[in-house]
C-alpha positions in Angstrom: 139.6 73.1 150.8 137.0 72.2 148.2 137.4 68.9 146.5 137.8 70.5 143.0 140.5 72.7 144.4 142.4 69.7 145.7 142.0 67.9 142.4 143.5 71.0 140.7 146.7 70.3 142.5 147.1 67.1 140.6 149.4 64.2 141.4 152.6 64.6 143.2 155.2 64.1 140.4 158.4 64.3 142.4 160.0 61.6 140.2 163.3 61.5 142.0 161.7 60.4 145.2 161.4 56.8 144.0 165.2 56.8 143.5 166.2 57.8 147.0 165.5 54.6 148.9 168.2 53.3 151.2 168.6 52.3 154.8 169.6 55.7 156.0 166.5 57.4 154.6 164.0 54.7 155.7 162.6 56.7 158.6 162.2 59.8 156.4 160.4 57.8 153.8 158.1 56.1 156.3 157.1 59.6 157.7 156.5 60.9 154.2 154.4 57.9 153.3 152.3 58.3 156.5 151.8 62.0 155.7 150.6 61.2 152.2 148.2 58.6 153.6 146.8 61.2 156.0 146.4 63.7 153.3 144.7 61.1 151.1 142.1 60.2 153.7 141.2 63.8 154.3 143.2 64.6 157.4 145.5 67.5 156.4 146.2 68.5 160.0 147.8 65.1 160.7 149.5 65.2 157.4 151.0 68.6 158.3 152.3 67.2 161.6 154.0 64.3 159.7 155.4 66.5 157.0 156.9 68.9 159.5 158.7 65.9 161.0 159.9 64.9 157.6 161.2 68.3 157.0 163.2 68.1 160.2 164.5 64.6 159.3 165.6 65.8 155.9 167.9 68.4 157.4 170.5 65.7 157.7 170.7 65.1 154.0 173.2 67.0 151.9 172.8 70.3 150.1 172.6 68.6 146.8 169.7 66.2 147.9 166.2 66.8 146.7 164.5 65.3 149.7 164.2 68.5 151.7 162.4 70.1 148.8 160.1 67.1 148.6 159.2 67.3 152.3 158.6 71.1 152.0 156.4 70.6 148.9 154.1 68.1 150.7 154.0 70.2 153.8 152.8 73.1 151.7 150.1 70.8 150.2 148.8 69.9 153.6 148.8 73.6 154.6 147.0 74.5 151.4 144.4 71.9 152.1 143.7 73.7 155.4 143.6 77.1 153.7 146.8 78.2 155.5 147.7 80.1 152.3 150.6 82.2 153.7 152.4 79.2 155.2 151.8 77.2 152.1 153.2 79.9 149.9 156.3 80.2 152.0 157.0 76.5 151.9 156.2 76.1 148.2 158.7 78.9 147.6 161.3 77.2 149.7 160.8 73.9 147.9 160.9 75.6 144.5 164.2 77.3 145.3 165.8 74.1 146.6 164.6 71.9 143.8 165.7 74.3 141.1 169.2 74.3 142.6 169.3 70.5 142.7 167.3 69.5 139.5 167.4 72.6 137.3 164.7 75.1 136.4 163.2 72.9 133.6 162.7 69.7 135.5 159.2 68.3 135.7 159.3 68.2 139.5 159.8 72.0 139.3 156.6 72.2 137.2 154.7 70.3 139.9 155.6 73.0 142.5 154.9 75.8 140.0 151.5 74.4 139.3 150.5 74.1 142.9 151.9 77.6 143.7 149.9 79.0 140.8 146.7 77.3 142.0 147.4 78.7 145.5 147.6 82.2 144.1 144.3 81.7 142.2 142.5 80.5 145.3 143.9 83.5 147.1 142.7 85.9 144.4 146.2 86.8 143.3 145.6 86.3 139.6 148.5 88.4 138.3 150.9 86.2 140.3 149.2 82.9 139.3 149.3 83.4 135.5 153.1 83.3 134.9 153.5 80.4 137.3 150.8 78.3 135.6 152.2 79.2 132.1 155.7 78.3 133.1 154.5 75.0 134.6 152.6 74.2 131.4 155.6 75.0 129.2 157.9 72.7 131.2 155.4 69.9 131.1 154.9 70.2 127.3 158.7 70.1 126.8 159.2 67.2 129.1 156.3 65.0 128.3 155.0 66.1 124.9 151.8 67.9 124.0 149.4 65.0 124.6 150.3 64.0 128.2 147.9 63.8 131.1 150.1 66.3 133.0 149.8 68.7 130.1 146.0 68.4 130.4 146.2 69.3 134.1 148.3 72.4 133.3 145.8 73.4 130.5 142.9 72.9 132.9 144.4 74.9 135.7 145.3 77.8 133.4 141.8 77.7 131.9 140.3 77.8 135.4 142.3 81.0 136.1 141.1 82.7 133.0 137.5 81.7 133.7 137.7 83.0 137.2 138.9 86.3 135.8 136.0 86.4 133.3 138.5 85.9 130.4 136.4 83.3 128.6 137.9 83.6 125.1 141.4 82.5 126.1 140.0 79.9 128.5 137.9 78.1 125.9 140.6 76.5 123.7 142.5 75.5 126.9 139.5 73.6 128.2 138.8 72.1 124.8 142.4 70.8 124.5 142.5 69.5 128.0 139.3 67.6 127.4 140.7 66.1 124.1 143.9 64.9 125.8 142.0 63.4 128.8 139.5 61.7 126.5 142.3 60.1 124.5 144.6 59.2 127.3 142.2 58.4 130.2 139.0 57.5 128.3 135.6 59.2 128.2 134.4 57.7 131.5 137.4 58.7 133.7 136.6 61.1 136.5 139.1 63.7 135.2 137.7 63.5 131.7 134.2 64.0 133.0 135.4 67.0 135.1 136.9 68.6 132.0 133.8 68.0 130.0 131.5 69.5 132.5 133.9 72.4 133.1 134.1 73.1 129.3 130.3 72.9 129.0 129.8 75.4 131.9 132.2 77.8 130.2 130.4 77.5 126.9 127.1 78.4 128.7 128.8 81.5 130.2 129.8 82.4 126.7 126.1 82.1 125.5 127.1 79.1 123.3 124.2 77.1 124.7 123.8 74.6 121.9 127.4 73.7 121.9 127.3 73.3 125.7 124.3 71.0 125.4 126.2 68.8 122.9 129.2 68.6 125.2 127.0 67.7 128.2 125.1 65.1 126.3 128.3 63.1 125.7 129.1 62.9 129.4 129.6 59.3 130.6 129.2 58.6 134.3 132.7 58.5 135.9 134.0 55.1 136.9 
């Protein structure tokens, strides 16, 4: 998977994971941590193997436990990184169903899965399926975190990318602009995510023949730290 596609997935929210630690789950947590390390160093095949093991270990947890969903979510990320789109879609869907049952449909962790599933559909050219997922993820994030949060910026950026891919430049433009403003304020102008938003926004403006505006945006780019 291209680097920008991986970045579009964003961070793994999964807030509840930090609350599950206990002796019984130590082996599961170690396997999950090893899988995340493998994914982070660019070895999604090894990450897939580890997350499959984590899914198996999570079967011993109760029906009201979120950990099986967490393992499926990360397994899908590893599969998506290898362009195994059908498998990733299956496991994102399973994770989404489980997590909605445990956490509720409006939980931020649900938004994380919706976001990644929407990105997956975009990469697969399934734009009609991607849009409602990305919109729902964005709405959940805005409600949970407020309108100026980094996760909201990620949701805006991903929805803008979908519209741009479809050639729908007019609805994409304010989304890119807002994502850039949030990232500039919360992360600073030199952060890599801010620079990515700025360059993406400038590229869109050029496609819209707004060359002078694009040049102004590009001129304010600061080398990422």
